[in-house]
VMD Tcl script that builds the backbone (N, CA, C; Angstrom):
set m [mol new atoms 177]
animate dup $m
set s [atomselect $m all]
$s set {name element resname resid chain x y z} {
  {N N MET 1 A -36.399 12.334 1.992}
  {CA C MET 1 A -37.409 11.350 2.283}
  {C C MET 1 A -38.783 12.025 2.288}
  {N N THR 2 A -39.764 11.280 1.856}
  {CA C THR 2 A -41.119 11.829 1.853}
  {C C THR 2 A -41.711 11.761 3.262}
  {N N ASP 3 A -42.789 12.495 3.458}
  {CA C ASP 3 A -43.474 12.467 4.754}
  {C C ASP 3 A -43.950 11.052 5.083}
  {N N LYS 4 A -44.440 10.355 4.081}
  {CA C LYS 4 A -44.937 8.990 4.287}
  {C C LYS 4 A -43.800 8.052 4.717}
  {N N GLU 5 A -42.642 8.195 4.107}
  {CA C GLU 5 A -41.492 7.374 4.482}
  {C C GLU 5 A -41.053 7.675 5.909}
  {N N LEU 6 A -41.068 8.943 6.283}
  {CA C LEU 6 A -40.700 9.314 7.646}
  {C C LEU 6 A -41.686 8.744 8.664}
  {N N LEU 7 A -42.964 8.753 8.325}
  {CA C LEU 7 A -43.965 8.161 9.222}
  {C C LEU 7 A -43.758 6.656 9.366}
  {N N TYR 8 A -43.394 6.009 8.265}
  {CA C TYR 8 A -43.122 4.576 8.304}
  {C C TYR 8 A -41.941 4.293 9.232}
  {N N ILE 9 A -40.886 5.060 9.102}
  {CA C ILE 9 A -39.705 4.858 9.945}
  {C C ILE 9 A -40.046 5.125 11.416}
  {N N GLU 10 A -40.866 6.142 11.660}
  {CA C GLU 10 A -41.297 6.432 13.027}
  {C C GLU 10 A -42.061 5.247 13.613}
  {N N ASP 11 A -42.959 4.647 12.829}
  {CA C ASP 11 A -43.699 3.469 13.275}
  {C C ASP 11 A -42.755 2.306 13.564}
  {N N VAL 12 A -41.823 2.079 12.659}
  {CA C VAL 12 A -40.877 0.979 12.826}
  {C C VAL 12 A -40.031 1.193 14.090}
  {N N LEU 13 A -39.597 2.426 14.314}
  {CA C LEU 13 A -38.816 2.718 15.518}
  {C C LEU 13 A -39.622 2.394 16.780}
  {N N GLY 14 A -40.874 2.774 16.777}
  {CA C GLY 14 A -41.739 2.479 17.925}
  {C C GLY 14 A -41.908 0.990 18.142}
  {N N HIS 15 A -42.096 0.249 17.046}
  {CA C HIS 15 A -42.249 -1.205 17.154}
  {C C HIS 15 A -40.968 -1.852 17.662}
  {N N GLU 16 A -39.841 -1.438 17.119}
  {CA C GLU 16 A -38.573 -2.034 17.548}
  {C C GLU 16 A -38.281 -1.723 19.015}
  {N N GLN 17 A -38.594 -0.515 19.433}
  {CA C GLN 17 A -38.380 -0.146 20.833}
  {C C GLN 17 A -39.292 -0.984 21.739}
  {N N PHE 18 A -40.545 -1.151 21.323}
  {CA C PHE 18 A -41.485 -1.972 22.095}
  {C C PHE 18 A -40.991 -3.415 22.193}
  {N N LEU 19 A -40.560 -3.985 21.058}
  {CA C LEU 19 A -40.103 -5.376 21.046}
  {C C LEU 19 A -38.845 -5.553 21.899}
  {N N LYS 20 A -37.940 -4.598 21.848}
  {CA C LYS 20 A -36.737 -4.672 22.680}
  {C C LYS 20 A -37.118 -4.649 24.156}
  {N N THR 21 A -38.026 -3.764 24.534}
  {CA C THR 21 A -38.471 -3.669 25.922}
  {C C THR 21 A -39.197 -4.941 26.355}
  {N N ALA 22 A -40.023 -5.506 25.462}
  {CA C ALA 22 A -40.728 -6.750 25.773}
  {C C ALA 22 A -39.732 -7.886 26.004}
  {N N CYS 23 A -38.687 -7.939 25.193}
  {CA C CYS 23 A -37.649 -8.959 25.368}
  {C C CYS 23 A -36.929 -8.760 26.698}
  {N N GLU 24 A -36.647 -7.518 27.021}
  {CA C GLU 24 A -35.979 -7.182 28.277}
  {C C GLU 24 A -36.786 -7.710 29.465}
  {N N HIS 25 A -38.074 -7.435 29.468}
  {CA C HIS 25 A -38.942 -7.882 30.562}
  {C C HIS 25 A -39.039 -9.404 30.598}
  {N N ALA 26 A -39.154 -10.027 29.445}
  {CA C ALA 26 A -39.243 -11.487 29.380}
  {C C ALA 26 A -37.957 -12.121 29.901}
  {N N ARG 27 A -36.822 -11.561 29.497}
  {CA C ARG 27 A -35.525 -12.099 29.932}
  {C C ARG 27 A -35.399 -12.060 31.458}
  {N N GLU 28 A -35.910 -11.001 32.064}
  {CA C GLU 28 A -35.845 -10.868 33.524}
  {C C GLU 28 A -36.738 -11.877 34.234}
  {N N GLN 29 A -37.757 -12.380 33.539}
  {CA C GLN 29 A -38.730 -13.279 34.161}
  {C C GLN 29 A -38.353 -14.757 34.077}
  {N N VAL 30 A -37.601 -15.148 33.061}
  {CA C VAL 30 A -37.320 -16.576 32.866}
  {C C VAL 30 A -36.133 -17.025 33.703}
  {N N GLN 31 A -36.151 -18.292 34.044}
  {CA C GLN 31 A -35.080 -18.880 34.852}
  {C C GLN 31 A -34.107 -19.707 34.001}
  {N N ASP 32 A -34.630 -20.332 32.955}
  {CA C ASP 32 A -33.822 -21.198 32.096}
  {C C ASP 32 A -32.768 -20.380 31.363}
  {N N GLN 33 A -31.502 -20.741 31.533}
  {CA C GLN 33 A -30.396 -19.968 30.957}
  {C C GLN 33 A -30.375 -20.003 29.432}
  {N N LYS 34 A -30.747 -21.141 28.862}
  {CA C LYS 34 A -30.775 -21.253 27.408}
  {C C LYS 34 A -31.826 -20.312 26.820}
  {N N LEU 35 A -32.996 -20.305 27.425}
  {CA C LEU 35 A -34.073 -19.435 26.979}
  {C C LEU 35 A -33.711 -17.973 27.217}
  {N N LYS 36 A -33.095 -17.705 28.353}
  {CA C LYS 36 A -32.654 -16.346 28.677}
  {C C LYS 36 A -31.664 -15.840 27.620}
  {N N SER 37 A -30.767 -16.710 27.187}
  {CA C SER 37 A -29.781 -16.365 26.170}
  {C C SER 37 A -30.453 -16.081 24.823}
  {N N MET 38 A -31.447 -16.908 24.477}
  {CA C MET 38 A -32.192 -16.699 23.229}
  {C C MET 38 A -32.912 -15.354 23.240}
  {N N ILE 39 A -33.548 -15.050 24.358}
  {CA C ILE 39 A -34.279 -13.790 24.482}
  {C C ILE 39 A -33.308 -12.615 24.423}
  {N N SER 40 A -32.153 -12.780 25.037}
  {CA C SER 40 A -31.132 -11.736 25.002}
  {C C SER 40 A -30.670 -11.476 23.569}
  {N N ASP 41 A -30.517 -12.535 22.793}
  {CA C ASP 41 A -30.143 -12.389 21.373}
  {C C ASP 41 A -31.212 -11.607 20.612}
  {N N LEU 42 A -32.475 -11.923 20.871}
  {CA C LEU 42 A -33.573 -11.192 20.224}
  {C C LEU 42 A -33.565 -9.730 20.641}
  {N N GLU 43 A -33.319 -9.495 21.904}
  {CA C GLU 43 A -33.254 -8.122 22.412}
  {C C GLU 43 A -32.163 -7.331 21.693}
  {N N GLN 44 A -30.994 -7.939 21.535}
  {CA C GLN 44 A -29.888 -7.283 20.833}
  {C C GLN 44 A -30.225 -7.053 19.359}
  {N N ARG 45 A -30.909 -8.005 18.751}
  {CA C ARG 45 A -31.289 -7.868 17.343}
  {C C ARG 45 A -32.239 -6.682 17.164}
  {N N HIS 46 A -33.212 -6.549 18.065}
  {CA C HIS 46 A -34.141 -5.425 17.971}
  {C C HIS 46 A -33.432 -4.100 18.248}
  {N N ASP 47 A -32.446 -4.121 19.121}
  {CA C ASP 47 A -31.665 -2.911 19.386}
  {C C ASP 47 A -30.882 -2.494 18.141}
  {N N ARG 48 A -30.268 -3.469 17.456}
  {CA C ARG 48 A -29.528 -3.166 16.222}
  {C C ARG 48 A -30.457 -2.638 15.142}
  {N N LEU 49 A -31.641 -3.253 15.013}
  {CA C LEU 49 A -32.601 -2.785 14.016}
  {C C LEU 49 A -33.052 -1.364 14.321}
  {N N PHE 50 A -33.298 -1.081 15.592}
  {CA C PHE 50 A -33.697 0.268 15.991}
  {C C PHE 50 A -32.616 1.265 15.582}
  {N N LYS 51 A -31.371 0.937 15.891}
  {CA C LYS 51 A -30.262 1.838 15.569}
  {C C LYS 51 A -30.098 1.999 14.055}
  {N N SER 52 A -30.327 0.932 13.299}
  {CA C SER 52 A -30.224 1.018 11.836}
  {C C SER 52 A -31.281 1.938 11.263}
  {N N PHE 53 A -32.516 1.768 11.712}
  {CA C PHE 53 A -33.583 2.636 11.227}
  {C C PHE 53 A -33.367 4.078 11.687}
  {N N TYR 54 A -32.913 4.238 12.919}
  {CA C TYR 54 A -32.669 5.587 13.444}
  {C C TYR 54 A -31.597 6.300 12.629}
  {N N SER 55 A -30.591 5.535 12.214}
  {CA C SER 55 A -29.511 6.143 11.426}
  {C C SER 55 A -30.017 6.669 10.084}
  {N N LEU 56 A -31.101 6.105 9.570}
  {CA C LEU 56 A -31.681 6.595 8.327}
  {C C LEU 56 A -32.150 8.048 8.485}
  {N N LEU 57 A -32.566 8.401 9.675}
  {CA C LEU 57 A -33.040 9.761 9.924}
  {C C LEU 57 A -31.902 10.763 9.942}
  {N N ASN 58 A -30.700 10.296 10.227}
  {CA C ASN 58 A -29.535 11.174 10.310}
  {C C ASN 58 A -28.731 11.207 9.015}
  {N N SER 59 A -29.229 10.528 7.982}
  {CA C SER 59 A -28.510 10.489 6.707}
  {C C SER 59 A -28.793 11.722 5.883}
}
mol reanalyze $m
mol bondsrecalc $m
mol representation Tube
mol addrep $m
């Protein structure tokens, strides 16, 4: 991978980690179970994306 590609992946990892954490905090704040479930799904999606991008570094 080129240096530029590695920097891109580093940025994406940071964004995905931020979005997962933001979802985590939002989920803790809401009372509505349906909304809480939706936010939890988004949190899991960002976690999977983070792991997918991270795995690119170990390839």
